[in-house]
C-alpha positions in Angstrom: 371.6 231.2 162.2 371.1 232.7 158.7 367.3 232.1 158.9 367.2 234.0 162.2 369.0 237.0 160.7 366.5 237.0 157.8 363.6 236.9 160.2 365.1 239.7 162.3 365.5 241.9 159.2 361.9 241.2 158.2 360.8 242.0 161.7 362.4 245.4 161.9 361.0 246.3 158.4 357.6 245.4 159.7 358.4 247.4 162.9 359.0 250.4 160.7 355.5 250.0 159.3 354.1 249.6 162.8 355.7 253.0 163.7 353.6 254.5 160.9 350.5 252.9 162.3 351.3 254.1 165.8 351.8 257.7 164.6 349.0 258.0 162.1 346.0 255.9 163.3 345.3 258.0 166.5 345.5 261.2 164.5 343.3 259.9 161.7 346.0 260.4 159.0 345.7 258.2 155.9 348.1 255.3 155.5 348.1 255.8 151.8 348.5 259.6 151.4 351.2 260.7 152.0 352.8 257.4 151.0 356.3 258.1 152.4 357.1 258.9 156.0 357.8 262.4 157.0 359.4 264.3 159.9 356.8 265.1 162.6 358.6 268.4 163.2 359.3 270.0 159.8 357.0 267.7 157.7 359.9 267.0 155.3 359.6 263.6 153.5 362.2 261.2 154.8 364.6 260.0 152.2 364.9 256.2 151.9 368.5 256.3 153.0 367.4 258.1 156.2 364.6 255.5 156.8 366.5 252.3 157.1 365.2 250.5 160.2 367.5 250.8 163.3 370.6 251.8 161.2 369.4 255.3 160.1 368.3 256.2 163.6 371.8 255.3 165.0 373.7 257.1 162.1 371.6 260.3 162.5 371.9 260.1 166.3 368.1 260.1 166.6 367.6 263.4 164.7 366.0 264.6 161.5 368.6 265.0 158.8 366.8 268.2 157.6 365.8 270.2 160.8 368.0 268.3 163.3 365.1 268.0 165.8 365.2 265.0 168.1 363.2 262.0 166.9 361.5 259.9 169.6 363.5 256.8 170.8 360.2 255.0 170.5 360.7 254.5 166.8 363.9 252.6 167.4 362.4 250.6 170.3 359.4 249.5 168.2 361.6 248.4 165.3 363.9 246.5 167.7 361.1 244.8 169.6 359.4 243.8 166.4 362.6 242.2 165.2 363.2 240.5 168.5 359.7 239.1 168.8 359.8 237.8 165.2 363.1 235.9 166.0 361.8 234.5 169.3 358.6 233.3 167.6 360.6 231.7 164.8 362.8 229.9 167.3 359.7 228.6 169.2 357.4 227.7 166.4 359.4 227.6 163.2 357.7 228.6 159.9 354.3 227.2 160.8 350.8 228.5 161.2 351.2 229.4 164.9 354.3 231.6 163.9 352.3 233.7 161.5 349.2 234.0 163.8 351.3 235.1 166.8 353.4 237.3 164.5 350.2 239.2 163.5 348.9 239.2 167.1 352.1 240.4 168.7 352.4 243.2 166.1 348.9 244.4 166.8 349.6 244.3 170.6 352.8 246.3 170.0 350.8 249.0 168.1 348.2 249.0 170.9 350.8 249.3 173.6 352.6 252.3 172.2 349.4 254.1 171.4 348.2 253.5 174.9 351.5 254.8 176.3 351.1 258.0 174.5 347.3 258.7 174.6 346.1 256.5 177.5 343.4 255.3 175.1 343.3 253.0 172.1 341.1 252.6 169.0 338.3 250.0 169.6 338.8 248.5 166.1 342.5 247.6 167.0 341.2 245.7 170.1 338.7 243.9 167.9 341.4 243.0 165.4 343.6 241.6 168.2 340.8 239.5 169.6 339.9 238.1 166.2 343.6 237.2 165.6 343.7 235.5 169.0 340.7 233.3 168.0 342.9 231.6 165.4 345.6 230.6 167.9 345.2 226.8 168.2 345.0 226.9 172.0 342.3 229.6 172.1 339.2 228.9 174.3 336.1 231.1 174.3 335.4 229.7 177.8 338.7 231.0 179.1 338.2 234.3 177.4 334.7 234.9 178.8 335.8 233.7 182.3 338.7 236.2 182.4 336.7 239.1 180.8 333.8 238.6 183.3 336.2 238.3 186.3 337.9 241.5 185.2 334.6 243.4 184.8 333.7 242.3 188.4 337.1 243.3 189.7 336.8 246.7 188.0 333.3 247.2 189.6 334.6 246.4 193.1 337.7 248.6 192.9 335.9 251.5 191.2 333.2 251.4 193.9 335.9 251.6 196.6 337.6 254.5 194.9 334.5 256.5 194.1 332.5 255.9 197.3 335.0 255.2 200.1 338.4 256.5 199.1 336.9 259.8 197.7 335.1 260.4 201.0 338.1 259.5 203.2 340.5 261.7 201.3 337.8 264.3 200.4 339.0 264.3 196.9 336.1 265.1 194.5 338.1 264.0 191.5 338.0 260.4 192.7 334.2 260.4 192.5 334.3 259.9 188.7 337.6 257.9 188.5 337.5 254.4 187.0 339.9 251.8 188.4 340.6 250.0 185.1 340.4 251.0 181.5 337.7 249.4 179.2 340.4 248.7 176.7 342.0 246.3 179.2 339.1 243.9 179.1 339.6 242.5 175.5 343.3 242.0 176.3 342.5 240.1 179.4 340.0 238.0 177.4 342.8 237.3 174.9 345.1 236.2 177.8 342.5 233.9 179.3 341.5 232.5 175.9 345.0 231.6 174.8 346.7 230.7 178.1 343.9 229.2 180.2 343.3 229.8 183.9 346.6 228.9 185.5 349.0 230.5 183.0 346.5 233.3 182.3 346.5 234.3 186.0 350.2 234.1 186.1 350.5 236.4 183.0 348.2 239.0 184.7 350.1 238.8 188.0 353.4 239.2 186.0 351.9 242.2 184.2 350.8 243.8 187.5 354.3 243.4 188.9 355.8 245.0 185.8 353.3 247.9 186.0 354.4 248.7 189.6 357.8 249.9 188.2 356.6 253.1 186.6 354.4 253.8 189.7 357.4 253.5 192.0 359.4 255.8 189.6 356.6 258.3 189.8 356.7 258.2 193.6 360.4 258.8 193.6 360.3 261.6 191.1 357.1 263.0 192.8 355.2 262.8 189.5 351.6 261.8 189.1 352.0 259.2 186.4 348.9 257.5 184.9 350.1 254.0 184.1 348.5 252.4 181.1 347.9 248.7 181.6 347.6 247.4 178.1 351.4 247.5 177.4 352.0 245.4 180.6 349.2 243.0 179.9 350.5 242.5 176.4 354.1 242.0 177.7 352.8 239.5 180.3 351.1 237.5 177.5 354.1 237.7 175.2 356.5 236.5 177.9 354.3 233.6 179.0 353.7 232.5 175.4 357.5 232.6 174.7 358.9 231.4 178.0 355.8 230.5 180.0 356.8 227.1 181.3 360.3 228.2 182.4 359.1 231.4 184.0 356.3 229.7 185.8 358.5 226.9 187.1 361.0 229.4 188.5 358.2 231.5 190.1 356.8 228.3 191.6 360.1 227.2 193.1 360.6 230.7 194.6 357.1 230.4 196.1 355.8 233.4 194.1 352.9 231.5 192.5 
């Protein structure tokens, strides 16, 4: 129990650093200068007492202590998810090599996911880092990675051809003539899924990700909003859920006839 608390605290501290990466990397801001975090609204450096992971956000009611502007809930979510993932990985693997490898991989996927949510695009070097980390997972197979990446490229070609050449003409929507079905950044994540999980569990993770991705699409329909759903966060979540609970989730889905 005490070990789990220590791991959770360590996780939310790392989560605080991940928030820095999520904010600064897409904007090209140095991670070294300025050293301390600052309010994105008034640029005031955040005092250490106002920068305690999770606790400070709750005490300040999600607002800057200087200008009182609202701070995004994403900061709290990233810290909490980081702590949660660290605890779940510790419970599954203990303090072994897989724990630290998955810790680094999940942290990278968390950064990628929240950048993708905001910008609908991610830095290529982060995708490369995620793939390199995945190679060190004991179960990783290049054969599975190449199989899934190739299959995903083919699927993208077919769906994109349909959108640009058939759907665009049927709907007479010229914007569809240049629209891509899937993002290029999705391919390395799919390769990671195939390399780590293999064919059966890998397909299950992608199907699970697709089901989860439908939720914001349905929300957009209800609210009559045109929401562009990034897929990297859901692919990452599918991988994480299967790594942590794969056998149980797969068994339940099979019994329900869903897979």
